PAZAPA-4460 file (N, C-alpha, C; in steps of 0.05 Angstrom, whole numbers, plus 32768, in hexadecimal, padded with zeros to 4 digits):
% residues 297
    n_x    n_y    n_z   ca_x   ca_y   ca_z    c_x    c_y    c_z   seq   type   mol
   87B3   8C0D   7EDC   87A1   8C17   7EF0   87B0   8C19   7F0B     1      M     A
   87A5   8C28   7F1E   87B3   8C2F   7F36   87B7   8C17   7F48     2      R     A
   87A4   8C06   7F4B   87A6   8BF0   7F5D   87AF   8BD7   7F4E     3      S     A
   87C1   8BC7   7F5A   87CA   8BAF   7F4D   87B9   8B97   7F56     4      T     A
   87A7   8B9C   7F68   8796   8B86   7F72   877F   8B81   7F5F     5      T     A
   877A   8B68   7F59   8763   8B61   7F48   874B   8B5E   7F59     6      S     A
   8737   8B6F   7F54   871E   8B6F   7F63   8707   8B67   7F51     7      I     A
   86F9   8B52   7F56   86E6   8B47   7F43   86C9   8B4A   7F4B     8      K     A
   86C4   8B55   7F62   86A8   8B58   7F6B   869A   8B6C   7F58     9      S     A
   8682   8B65   7F4E   8674   8B76   7F3C   8668   8B8F   7F4A    10      P     A
   8668   8B8F   7F65   865B   8BA5   7F73   866E   8BB9   7F7F    11      G     A
   8685   8BBC   7F74   8699   8BCE   7F7F   8690   8BEB   7F7E    12      L     A
   8698   8BFA   7F92   8694   8C17   7F92   86AF   8C25   7F92    13      A     A
   86AF   8C3F   7F8D   86C8   8C4E   7F8B   86D9   8C4B   7FA4    14      G     A
   86CD   8C4C   7FBC   86DD   8C4A   7FD4   86ED   8C31   7FD6    15      A     A
   86E3   8C1B   7FCA   86F1   8C01   7FCC   870A   8C01   7FBB    16      S     A
   870D   8C13   7FA9   8725   8C14   7F99   8735   8C2E   7F9D    17      V     A
   8730   8C3B   7FB4   8740   8C52   7FBC   8737   8C6C   7FB0    18      G     A
   871E   8C6E   7FA5   8714   8C86   7F9A   86F9   8C8C   7FA6    19      I     A
   86F8   8C93   7FC0   86DE   8C97   7FCD   86D3   8CB3   7FC8    20      P     A
   86BA   8CB5   7FBF   86AE   8CCF   7FBE   86A7   8CD8   7FDA    21      P     A
   86B3   8CEE   7FE3   86AF   8CF8   7FFE   869B   8D0F   7FFD    22      R     A
   8684   8D0B   8008   866F   8D1F   8007   8673   8D34   801C    23      N     A
   8682   8D49   8016   8689   8D5D   8029   867D   8D78   801F    24      I     A
   8671   8D87   8031   8668   8DA2   802B   867A   8DB6   803B    25      K     A
   8686   8DC8   802C   8699   8DDA   8038   868B   8DF5   803E    26      F     A
   8694   8E02   8054   868B   8E1D   805A   869F   8E30   804D    27      A     A
   8695   8E47   8045   86A6   8E5B   8038   86A3   8E76   8046    28      H     A
   869E   8E76   8060   869A   8E8F   806F   86B2   8EA1   806F    29      D     A
   86CA   8E96   806B   86E2   8EA6   806C   86E2   8EBC   8057    30      Y     A
   86D2   8EB8   8041   86D1   8ECD   802D   86C3   8EE7   8036    31      Y     A
   86B4   8EE4   804C   86A7   8EFC   8056   86BA   8F11   8060    32      A     A
   86D2   8F09   8069   86E5   8F1C   8073   86FF   8F1E   8063    33      S     A
   8702   8F0C   804F   871B   8F0C   803F   8715   8F07   8022    34      R     A
   8714   8F1C   8012   870C   8F19   7FF6   8721   8F0A   7FE6    35      R     A
   873B   8F0D   7FED   8750   8F00   7FDF   875F   8EED   7FF2    36      Y     A
   8757   8ED4   7FF4   8761   8EC2   8009   877D   8EB8   8005    37      P     A
   8789   8EBD   7FED   87A4   8EB4   7FE9   87B7   8ECC   7FEC    38      I     A
   87C4   8ECE   8003   87D7   8EE3   8009   87CB   8EFF   8005    39      A     A
   87B1   8F01   8007   87A4   8F1B   8002   87AB   8F26   7FE6    40      D     A
   87B1   8F14   7FD3   87BA   8F1C   7FB9   87A3   8F17   7FA4    41      N     A
   879C   8F2D   7F96   8786   8F2B   7F84   878C   8F19   7F6C    42      A     A
   87A3   8F1A   7F61   87AA   8F0A   7F49   87A8   8EEC   7F50    43      F     A
   87B7   8EE4   7F64   87B7   8EC7   7F6B   879B   8EBE   7F73    44      A     A
   878D   8ECD   7F83   8773   8EC5   7F8D   875F   8EC4   7F76    45      S     A
   8760   8ED7   7F63   874D   8ED7   7F4D   8754   8EC1   7F39    46      C     A
   876D   8EBA   7F37   8774   8EA3   7F26   8768   8E89   7F31    47      F     A
   876A   8E85   7F4B   875E   8E6E   7F57   8740   8E6F   7F54    48      I     A
   8734   8E87   7F56   8717   8E89   7F51   8710   8E82   7F35    49      A     A
   8721   8E88   7F22   871C   8E80   7F06   871B   8E62   7F04    50      V     A
   872E   8E55   7F11   872E   8E37   7F11   8715   8E2C   7F1D    51      L     A
   870C   8E39   7F33   86F3   8E2F   7F40   86DC   8E33   7F2D    52      S     A
   86DB   8E49   7F1E   86C6   8E4C   7F0A   86C7   8E38   7EF4    53      G     A
   86DF   8E30   7EED   86E3   8E1D   7ED7   86DC   8E00   7EDF    54      A     A
   86DF   8DFA   7EF9   86DC   8DDE   7F01   86C0   8DD2   7EFD    55      F     A
   86AA   8DDF   7F05   8690   8DD1   7F01   868A   8DC9   7EE5    56      P     A
   868C   8DDA   7ED0   8688   8DD0   7EB5   869D   8DBC   7EAD    57      P     A
   86B6   8DC0   7EB6   86CB   8DAD   7EAF   86C6   8D92   7EBB    58      G     A
   86BF   8D91   7ED5   86B9   8D77   7EE1   86A3   8D68   7ED3    59      E     A
   868E   8D77   7ECB   8678   8D6A   7EBD   8681   8D5F   7EA2    60      R     A
   8692   8D6E   7E94   869D   8D64   7E7B   86AD   8D4A   7E80    61      F     A
   86BD   8D4A   7E94   86CD   8D32   7E9B   86BB   8D1A   7EA0    62      F     A
   86A7   8D1E   7EB1   8695   8D09   7EB8   8686   8CFD   7EA0    63      V     A
   867B   8D0F   7E8F   866C   8D05   7E78   867E   8CF8   7E64    64      E     A
   8697   8D01   7E60   86A8   8CF4   7E4D   86B0   8CD8   7E56    65      S     A
   86B2   8CD4   7E70   86B8   8CB9   7E7A   869E   8CA8   7E7B    66      V     A
   8688   8CB4   7E84   866F   8CA5   7E86   8666   8C9A   7E6B    67      R     A
   866C   8CA8   7E56   8664   8C9F   7E3B   866E   8C83   7E35    68      H     A
   8685   8C7B   7E40   8691   8C61   7E3A   868E   8C4D   7E51    69      F     A
   867E   8C54   7E65   867C   8C44   7E7D   8673   8C27   7E77    70      R     A
   8660   8C25   7E65   8655   8C0A   7E5E   8669   8BF9   7E4F    71      D     A
   867E   8C05   7E44   8692   8BF5   7E35   86A7   8BE9   7E47    72      Q     A
   86A7   8BF1   7E60   86BC   8BE8   7E73   86B3   8BCD   7E7F    73      I     A
   86C3   8BB9   7E7D   86BD   8B9F   7E87   86CC   8B98   7EA1    74      T     A
   86E2   8BA5   7EA6   86F2   8BA0   7EBD   86E4   8BAB   7ED6    75      D     A
   86E0   8B9B   7EEA   86D0   8BA3   7F02   86DF   8BB9   7F11    76      A     A
   86F9   8BB7   7F13   8708   8BCA   7F22   8707   8BE6   7F15    77      E     A
   870B   8BE6   7EFB   8709   8C00   7EED   86ED   8C0B   7EEE    78      L     A
   86D9   8BFA   7EED   86BD   8C04   7EF0   86BA   8C12   7F0B    79      K     A
   86C5   8C06   7F20   86C3   8C12   7F3B   86D3   8C2C   7F3C    80      A     A
   86EA   8C2D   7F2E   86F9   8C46   7F2D   86E9   8C5C   7F1F    81      Q     A
   86DB   8C54   7F09   86CB   8C68   7EFB   86B5   8C72   7F0D    82      V     A
   86A9   8C61   7F1D   8694   8C6A   7F30   869F   8C7E   7F44    83      S     A
   86B7   8C78   7F4E   86C4   8C8A   7F61   86CB   8CA5   7F53    84      G     A
   86D5   8CA3   7F3B   86DC   8CBB   7F2C   86C4   8CCD   7F28    85      F     A
   86AE   8CC1   7F1F   8696   8CD1   7F19   868C   8CDD   7F33    86      I     A
   868C   8CCE   7F49   8683   8CD8   7F62   8694   8CEF   7F6C    87      G     A
   86AE   8CEC   7F6B   86C0   8D01   7F75   86BD   8D1A   7F64    88      Q     A
   86BC   8D17   7F49   86BA   8D2E   7F38   86A0   8D3D   7F3B    89      E     A
   868A   8D2E   7F3F   8670   8D3A   7F43   8670   8D4B   7F5C    90      A     A
   867D   8D41   7F71   867E   8D50   7F8A   8690   8D68   7F88    91      L     A
   86A6   8D66   7F79   86B7   8D7D   7F74   86A7   8D93   7F66    92      H     A
   8698   8D8C   7F52   8688   8D9F   7F43   8673   8DAD   7F56    93      G     A
   8666   8D9D   7F67   8652   8DA8   7F79   865F   8DBC   7F8C    94      R     A
   8676   8DB5   7F98   8682   8DC7   7FAB   868D   8DE0   7F9F    95      E     A
   8697   8DDE   7F86   86A1   8DF6   7F79   8689   8E07   7F70    96      H     A
   8673   8DFB   7F69   865A   8E0A   7F64   8653   8E1B   7F7D    97      D     A
   8654   8E0E   7F94   864E   8E1C   7FAD   8662   8E33   7FB3    98      R     A
   867B   8E2E   7FAE   868F   8E43   7FB2   868B   8E59   7F9E    99      L     A
   8685   8E52   7F85   8681   8E66   7F71   8668   8E78   7F77   100      N     A
   8654   8E6D   7F84   863D   8E7D   7F8D   8646   8E92   7FA1   101      A     A
   8659   8E8B   7FB3   8664   8E9E   7FC6   8673   8EB4   7FB7   102      I     A
   8683   8EAC   7FA3   8691   8EC0   7F93   867D   8ED4   7F86   103      F     A
   8668   8EC9   7F7B   8654   8EDA   7F6E   8647   8EED   7F81   104      S     A
   8641   8EE3   7F99   8635   8EF5   7FAE   8648   8F0C   7FB6   105      D     A
   8662   8F06   7FB3   8676   8F1B   7FBA   867C   8F2D   7FA3   106      M     A
   8670   8F28   7F8C   8676   8F38   7F75   868F   8F30   7F65   107      G     A
   869B   8F19   7F6C   86B1   8F0F   7F5C   86A6   8EFF   7F45   108      I     A
   86AB   8F08   7F2D   869C   8EFE   7F16   86A8   8EE4   7F0B   109      R     A
   86A7   8ED0   7F1C   86B1   8EB5   7F15   86A0   8EA9   7EFE   110      V     A
   8688   8EB4   7EFA   8677   8EAA   7EE5   8684   8EAF   7EC9   111      D     A
   8696   8EC3   7EC7   86A5   8EC7   7EAE   86B3   8EAD   7EA6   112      F     A
   86C0   8EA1   7EBA   86CF   8E88   7EB5   86BC   8E71   7EAF   113      A     A
   86A7   8E6E   7EC0   8695   8E58   7EBD   8687   8E58   7EA2   114      E     A
   867C   8E6F   7E9A   866F   8E70   7E80   8682   8E6D   7E69   115      K     A
   869A   8E78   7E6C   86AE   8E76   7E56   86B7   8E59   7E53   116      G     A
   86BC   8E4B   7E69   86C4   8E2F   7E67   86AE   8E1E   7E5B   117      V     A
   8695   8E23   7E62   867F   8E15   7E56   8680   8E18   7E38   118      K     A
   8685   8E30   7E2E   8687   8E34   7E11   869F   8E25   7E05   119      R     A
   86B5   8E26   7E13   86CD   8E17   7E09   86C8   8DF9   7E08   120      G     A
   86BB   8DEF   7E1C   86B5   8DD2   7E1D   86A0   8DCA   7E08   121      L     A
   868E   8DDD   7E02   867B   8DD7   7DED   8689   8DD3   7DD2   122      S     A
   869F   8DE2   7DCE   86B0   8DDD   7DB6   86BB   8DC1   7DB6   123      F     A
   86C5   8DB8   7DCD   86D0   8D9D   7DCE   86BB   8D87   7DCA   124      L     A
   86A2   8D8E   7DD2   868D   8D7B   7DCF   8684   8D76   7DB2   125      E     A
   868F   8D85   7D9F   868A   8D81   7D83   8699   8D69   7D78   126      R     A
   86AD   8D60   7D87   86BE   8D4B   7D7E   86B3   8D30   7D88   127      F     A
   86C0   8D1A   7D7F   86B6   8CFF   7D85   86B8   8CFA   7DA3   128      S     A
   86A9   8CE7   7DAE   86AB   8CE0   7DCA   86C8   8CD8   7DD2   129      P     A
   86D5   8CCA   7DBF   86F1   8CC2   7DC4   8703   8CDA   7DC7   130      E     A
   86FF   8CEE   7DB5   8710   8D06   7DB7   870A   8D15   7DD1   131      Q     A
   86F1   8D16   7DD8   86EA   8D24   7DF1   86F7   8D16   7E09   132      Q     A
   86F8   8CFC   7E09   8705   8CED   7E1F   8723   8CF2   7E1E   133      L     A
   872F   8CF4   7E07   874B   8CFB   7E05   8750   8D17   7E10   134      A     A
   873E   8D2A   7E0B   8741   8D44   7E17   873E   8D43   7E35   135      C     A
   872C   8D32   7E3F   8729   8D2F   7E5C   8743   8D25   7E69   136      T     A
   8750   8D11   7E5D   8768   8D06   7E6A   877E   8D1A   7E69   137      I     A
   877F   8D2C   7E55   8793   8D41   7E55   878D   8D55   7E6B   138      F     A
   8774   8D5C   7E6F   876D   8D6F   7E84   8771   8D62   7EA0   139      M     A
   876C   8D48   7EA2   8770   8D3A   7EBB   878E   8D39   7EC2   140      E     A
   879F   8D38   7EAD   87BC   8D39   7EB2   87C3   8D54   7EBE   141      H     A
   87B7   8D6A   7EB4   87BC   8D84   7EC0   87B2   8D85   7EDD   142      F     A
   879A   8D7C   7EE2   878F   8D7E   7EFD   879F   8D6D   7F11   143      T     A
   87AB   8D56   7F07   87BC   8D46   7F18   87D6   8D55   7F1F   144      A     A
   87E2   8D63   7F0C   87FA   8D73   7F11   87F3   8D89   7F25   145      I     A
   87DC   8D96   7F20   87D3   8DAC   7F31   87CF   8DA1   7F4E   146      F     A
   87C0   8D8A   7F50   87BB   8D7F   7F6A   87D4   8D78   7F79   147      G     A
   87E7   8D6B   7F6B   8800   8D63   7F79   880F   8D7C   7F81   148      E     A
   8811   8D90   7F6F   8820   8DA8   7F76   8813   8DB6   7F8E   149      S     A
   87F9   8DB7   7F8F   87EB   8DC4   7FA5   87F1   8DB6   7FC0   150      F     A
   87F1   8D9B   7FBF   87F6   8D8D   7FD8   8813   8D8E   7FE1   151      L     A
   8825   8D91   7FCE   8842   8D92   7FD4   884B   8DAE   7FDB   152      R     A
   883C   8DC2   7FD2   8846   8DDE   7FD4   883E   8DEB   7FEE   153      S     A
   884D   8DE5   8003   8846   8DF0   801D   8849   8E0F   801C   154      R     A
   885D   8E18   800D   8861   8E35   800B   8848   8E43   8000   155      Q     A
   883B   8E38   7FEC   8823   8E44   7FE1   880C   8E41   7FF5   156      F     A
   8808   8E29   8000   87F2   8E25   8013   87F4   8E37   802C   157      R     A
   880D   8E3D   8034   8810   8E4E   804C   8807   8E6B   8047   158      D     A
   8805   8E72   802D   87FB   8E8D   8027   87DC   8E8F   8027   159      T     A
   87CF   8E78   8029   87B2   8E77   8026   87A4   8E7A   8040   160      C     A
   878D   8E86   8040   877C   8E87   8057   8775   8E6A   805E   161      E     A
   8779   8E62   8078   8776   8E45   807F   875C   8E38   8077   162      P     A
   8746   8E45   807A   872C   8E39   8073   872A   8E34   8055   163      E     A
   8736   8E46   8045   8734   8E43   8028   8743   8E2A   801E   164      S     A
   8755   8E20   802F   8765   8E08   8027   8754   8DEF   8026   165      L     A
   873F   8DEE   8036   8731   8DD5   803A   8727   8DC9   8020   166      K     A
   8717   8DD9   8011   870C   8DCF   7FF8   8722   8DC8   7FE4   167      L     A
   8736   8DD9   7FE2   874A   8DD5   7FCD   875C   8DBD   7FD3   168      W     A
   8761   8DB8   7FED   8772   8DA1   7FF4   8763   8D87   7FF0   169      T     A
   8749   8D86   7FF7   8738   8D6F   7FF2   8737   8D6A   7FD4   170      W     A
   8733   8D7E   7FC4   8731   8D7B   7FA7   874C   8D71   7F9C   171      H     A
   8762   8D7C   7FA5   877C   8D74   7F9B   8782   8D57   7FA1   172      A     A
   877C   8D4E   7FB9   8780   8D32   7FC0   8770   8D20   7FAE   173      L     A
   8757   8D26   7FAA   8746   8D14   7F9A   874E   8D14   7F7C   174      E     A
   8759   8D2A   7F73   8763   8D2A   7F57   877A   8D16   7F54   175      E     A
   878A   8D13   7F69   879F   8CFF   7F68   8794   8CE3   7F6A   176      L     A
   8780   8CDF   7F7B   8775   8CC5   7F7F   8769   8CB9   7F66   177      E     A
   875D   8CCA   7F55   8750   8CC0   7F3D   875F   8CC7   7F23   178      H     A
   8778   8CCF   7F25   8786   8CDB   7F0E   8789   8CC7   7EF7   179      K     A
   8787   8CAD   7EFC   878B   8C99   7EE7   8772   8C8F   7EDA   180      S     A
   875B   8C95   7EE6   8742   8C87   7EDE   873A   8C8D   7EC1   181      V     A
   8738   8CA7   7EBA   8730   8CAE   7E9F   8744   8CA3   7E8B   182      A     A
   875E   8CA4   7E93   8773   8C9A   7E80   876F   8C7C   7E7B   183      Y     A
   876A   8C6D   7E90   8766   8C50   7E8D   874E   8C49   7E7D   184      D     A
   8739   8C5A   7E80   8721   8C56   7E6F   8729   8C5B   7E52   185      V     A
   8738   8C70   7E4D   8740   8C77   7E32   8750   8C61   7E25   186      Y     A
   8762   8C55   7E34   8773   8C40   7E28   8762   8C27   7E21   187      T     A
   874C   8C24   7E2F   873B   8C0C   7E29   8728   8C12   7E11   188      Q     A
   871F   8C2A   7E0E   870A   8C2F   7DFA   8715   8C3C   7DE0   189      V     A
   872D   8C47   7DE1   8738   8C54   7DC9   8756   8C50   7DC8   190      S     A
   8764   8C5F   7DD9   8782   8C5E   7DDA   878E   8C68   7DC0   191      N     A
   8780   8C79   7DB2   878A   8C85   7D99   87A0   8C99   7D9F   192      S     A
   87B8   8C95   7D94   87CE   8CA8   7D97   87C7   8CC3   7D8A   193      W     A
   87BA   8CC2   7D73   87B3   8CDB   7D65   87A0   8CEC   7D76   194      R     A
   878C   8CE0   7D82   8779   8CEF   7D92   8787   8CFC   7DAA   195      L     A
   879A   8CED   7DB6   87A9   8CF8   7DCC   87B9   8D10   7DC4   196      K     A
   87C6   8D0E   7DAD   87D6   8D25   7DA4   87C5   8D3D   7D9E   197      L     A
   87AD   8D38   7D94   879B   8D4F   7D8E   878F   8D5B   7DA7   198      Q     A
   878E   8D4C   7DBD   8780   8D56   7DD5   878C   8D6F   7DE0   199      A     A
   87A7   8D70   7DE2   87B4   8D87   7DED   87AE   8DA1   7DDF   200      G     A
   87B2   8DA2   7DC4   87AC   8DBB   7DB5   878E   8DC2   7DB7   201      P     A
   877C   8DAE   7DB6   8760   8DB4   7DB7   8758   8DC0   7DD2   202      L     A
   8762   8DB5   7DE8   875C   8DC0   7E02   8768   8DDC   7E05   203      V     A
   8781   8DE0   7DFC   878D   8DFA   7DFD   877D   8E0F   7DEE   204      A     A
   8775   8E08   7DD6   8766   8E1B   7DC5   874B   8E21   7DD2   205      A     A
   873E   8E0D   7DDE   8723   8E10   7DE9   8723   8E1F   7E03   206      A     A
   8738   8E1C   7E14   8736   8E25   7E2F   874B   8E3A   7E38   207      L     A
   8763   8E39   7E2D   8778   8E4C   7E37   8770   8E69   7E33   208      V     A
   8766   8E71   7E1B   875E   8E8D   7E18   8747   8E95   7E2B   209      P     A
   8736   8E82   7E31   871F   8E87   7E43   872A   8E8B   7E60   210      I     A
   873D   8E7B   7E68   8748   8E7D   7E84   8755   8E98   7E87   211      I     A
   8766   8EA0   7E73   8774   8EB9   7E75   8760   8ED1   7E74   212      I     A
   874D   8ECF   7E61   873A   8EE4   7E5E   8729   8EE7   7E77   213      G     A
   8721   8ED1   7E83   8710   8ED2   7E9B   871F   8EDF   7EB2   214      S     A
   8739   8ED8   7EB5   8749   8EE5   7ECA   874A   8F03   7EC7   215      L     A
   8750   8F0C   7EAE   8751   8F28   7EA9   8736   8F36   7EAE   216      V     A
   8721   8F29   7EA6   8706   8F34   7EAA   86FF   8F36   7EC7   217      A     A
   8706   8F22   7ED7   8700   8F23   7EF4   8710   8F39   7F01   218      I     A
   8729   8F3B   7EFA   873A   8F50   7F06   872F   8F6B   7EFE   219      L     A
   8727   8F6E   7EE5   871C   8F88   7EDC   8703   8F8F   7EEB   220      A     A
   86F1   8F7B   7EEF   86D8   8F80   7EFD   86DD   8F87   7F1A   221      H     A
   86F4   8F7D   7F25   86FB   8F83   7F41   870D   8F9C   7F43   222      D     A
   870F   8FAB   7F2D   871F   8FC4   7F2D   873C   8FBF   7F34   223      N     A
   8747   8FA9   7F29   8762   8FA1   7F30   8775   8FA4   7F18   224      Q     A
   876E   8FB2   7F04   877F   8FB5   7EED   878D   8FD0   7EEB   225      L     A
   878B   8FE0   7F00   8799   8FFA   7F00   87B7   8FF5   7F03   226      Q     A
   87C6   9008   7EF9   87E3   9007   7EFA   87EE   9001   7F15   227      K     A
   87E1   900C   7F2A   87EB   9009   7F45   87EA   8FED   7F4F   228      R     A
   87DB   8FDB   7F41   87D9   8FBF   7F4A   87EE   8FAD   7F3C   229      H     A
   87FE   8FB8   7F2A   8810   8FA6   7F1A   8823   8F97   7F2C   230      I     A
   882F   8FA4   7F3F   8843   8F97   7F51   8836   8F80   7F60   231      K     A
   881E   8F84   7F6A   8810   8F6F   7F78   8809   8F57   7F65   232      S     A
   8801   8F5D   7F4D   87FB   8F48   7F3A   8814   8F38   7F32   233      H     A
   882A   8F45   7F30   8843   8F37   7F2A   884A   8F24   7F41   234      L     A
   8846   8F2D   7F59   884B   8F1C   7F70   8838   8F03   7F6F   235      K     A
   881E   8F08   7F69   880B   8EF2   7F67   8813   8EDF   7F51   236      G     A
   881B   8EEA   7F3A   8823   8ED8   7F23   883B   8EC7   7F2B   237      A     A
   884E   8ED3   7F3A   8865   8EC3   7F43   885D   8EAD   7F56   238      A     A
   8849   8EB2   7F67   883F   8E9E   7F79   8834   8E86   7F6A   239      M     A
   8829   8E8B   7F52   881D   8E76   7F42   8831   8E69   7F2F   240      L     A
   8840   8E7A   7F21   884F   8E71   7F0A   886D   8E74   7F0D   241      F     A
   8876   8E80   7F22   8892   8E86   7F26   88A3   8E6E   7F2D   242      G     A
   88BD   8E73   7F33   88D0   8E5D   7F38   88C6   8E4B   7F4F   243      K     A
   88B9   8E57   7F63   88AF   8E47   7F79   8890   8E47   7F7A   244      H     A
   8884   8E4D   7F63   8867   8E50   7F62   8858   8E36   7F61   245      G     A
   883E   8E38   7F66   882D   8E21   7F68   882D   8E10   7F4E   246      L     A
   882D   8E1E   7F37   882B   8E10   7F1E   8845   8E0E   7F0F   247      L     A
   885B   8E10   7F1D   8876   8E10   7F10   887B   8DF6   7F01   248      K     A
   886F   8DE0   7F09   8875   8DC6   7EFD   8864   8DC1   7EE3   249      H     A
   884F   8DD1   7EDF   883D   8DCB   7EC9   884B   8DCC   7EAE   250      V     A
   885B   8DE1   7EA7   8868   8DE1   7E8C   887A   8DC9   7E87   251      P     A
   8887   8DC0   7E9C   889A   8DA9   7E99   888B   8D8E   7E97   252      R     A
   8876   8D8B   7EA7   8869   8D71   7EA9   8851   8D6D   7E96   253      R     A
   8845   8D82   7E8E   882E   8D7F   7E7C   8835   8D70   7E62   254      L     A
   884C   8D75   7E56   8853   8D66   7E3D   8857   8D48   7E41   255      P     A
   885A   8D3F   7E5A   885D   8D22   7E5E   8845   8D12   7E52   256      D     A
   882E   8D1F   7E51   8816   8D13   7E47   881A   8D08   7E2B   257      F     A
   882B   8D15   7E1B   882D   8D0E   7DFF   8842   8CF8   7DFA   258      F     A
   884F   8CEE   7E0F   8862   8CD8   7E0C   8852   8CBE   7E07   259      K     A
   885C   8CAD   7DF6   884D   8C95   7DEE   8849   8C83   7E06   260      R     A
   885C   8C82   7E19   885A   8C70   7E30   884E   8C7D   7E48   261      N     A
   8842   8C94   7E45   8837   8CA3   7E5C   8821   8C94   7E6A   262      F     A
   8821   8C95   7E84   880A   8C8D   7E94   880A   8C9E   7EAE   263      H     A
   87F3   8CA6   7EB8   87F3   8CB8   7ECF   8801   8CAD   7EE8   264      P     A
   8802   8C92   7EEB   880F   8C86   7F03   882D   8C87   7F01   265      T     A
   8839   8C90   7EEB   8856   8C93   7EEA   885F   8CA8   7EFE   266      Q     A
   884E   8CBA   7F05   8854   8CCD   7F1B   8846   8CC1   7F34   267      D     A
   8855   8CB3   7F44   884A   8CA4   7F5B   8845   8CB7   7F72   268      D     A
   882B   8CBC   7F77   8823   8CCE   7F8C   8815   8CC0   7FA3   269      T     A
   8818   8CA5   7FA4   8809   8C96   7FB9   8810   8C9F   7FD5   270      R     A
   8829   8CA3   7FDB   8831   8CAB   7FF6   8827   8CC7   7FFC   271      S     A
   8827   8CD9   7FE8   881C   8CF4   7FEC   87FE   8CF2   7FF2   272      L     A
   87F0   8CE1   7FE3   87D3   8CDE   7FE8   87CE   8CD4   8004   273      E     A
   87DD   8CC0   800C   87D8   8CB5   8027   87DE   8CCA   803C   274      Q     A
   87F3   8CD9   8038   87FA   8CEE   804B   87E3   8D02   804E   275      Q     A
   87D7   8D0A   8038   87C2   8D1E   8039   87A7   8D12   8041   276      W     A
   87A3   8CF8   803D   878B   8CEC   8049   878C   8CEE   8067   277      R     A
   87A4   8CE9   8072   87A8   8CEC   808F   87A5   8D09   8098   278      E     A
   87B2   8D1B   8088   87B0   8D37   808F   8794   8D42   808F   279      N     A
   8783   8D38   807D   8768   8D42   807A   8754   8D33   808C   280      L     A
   8756   8D19   808C   8741   8D09   8098   8749   8CF9   80B1   281      F     A
   8763   8CFC   80BA   876B   8CEF   80D3   875D   8CFC   80EB   282      G     A
   8763   8CF2   8102   8755   8CFB   811B   8759   8D19   811F   283      S     A
   8770   8D24   8117   8775   8D41   811A   8776   8D4E   80FE   284      Q     A
   8769   8D42   80EB   876B   8D4C   80D0   875D   8D66   80CB   285      G     A
   8765   8D72   80B5   875A   8D8C   80AD   873B   8D8B   80A9   286      L     A
   8731   8D74   80A0   8715   8D71   809B   8707   8D5E   80AE   287      L     A
   8714   8D57   80C4   8709   8D43   80D7   86EF   8D4E   80E4   288      S     A
   86EC   8D68   80E5   86D4   8D73   80F2   86BB   8D73   80E0   289      D     A
   86C0   8D6F   80C5   86A8   8D6F   80B3   86A6   8D55   80A4   290      I     A
   86BA   8D43   80A7   86B9   8D29   8099   86C5   8D14   80AA   291      Y     A
   86B6   8CFF   80B1   86BF   8CEA   80C2   86C7   8CD2   80B0   292      S     A
   86DF   8CC8   80B3   86E8   8CB2   80A2   86FC   8CA1   80B1   293      S     A
   86F1   8C8C   80BF   8702   8C7B   80CF   8717   8C6C   80BF   294      P     A
   8712   8C69   80A5   8726   8C5B   8094   8736   8C6E   8083   295      T     A
   8735   8C88   8089   8743   8C9D   807B   873D   8C9D   805E   296      L     A
   8724   8C98   8057   871C   8C99   803B   8717   8CB5   8033   297      Q     A
***
């Protein structure tokens, strides 16, 4: 687990173990004047919109897969971490629901992704609760890589409309803060090597075709599949997957999950998290105008 301090109080909350649910409501007025907030690029912006569509059903799946085993956890610190995890994920889902409503009002069919991911997750729900939790820890590994890459990639963030960064930066930080929680629950209630190995292929089969299909469908609905847009789409793909792209580390780091000695804390992001707590919630922080946190929680 992330903290080495033994905390025995039965009334612990997530904030006491470094996983505070921050109840923030974000404004999305910037979309009124800028349809594609990432470098005015349709491909990159629509890909991020697909992720936003995927997050609400995904976050609910994560929460329920962990909540199923909550009563089996006896360690007070891990129980508090679970509370923080559930709170953070619930708020992520709520805020992406609100953002997705803006997309819908603009005619960006993010519902393609949301409905598709729901169907994909319903496939995973046919499996045992232990297998669902294994799938959750695999997906949490991806979101931790994504969150870290987002916070470290100044080049990508500099291409984004400034207001659009607020929700995504908050989300990225909290993914790092709780990245070990579901994994630690899994090691206590199952820790099956076989289920872990199965999680990757199951998640890929359930969700990867949906993510790709949703992106194509959104671009098509936005009249962005004409030949004249190819050059722009290649530029957007490079921003995401290229040598210096946002997701360049995913192919290299995702397989770490399948190592027998893997644990999320092997990638030590504590200093990065502290840096971004200050950047977001300090006196001059990016979110200091909408969230007050004297302890930088």
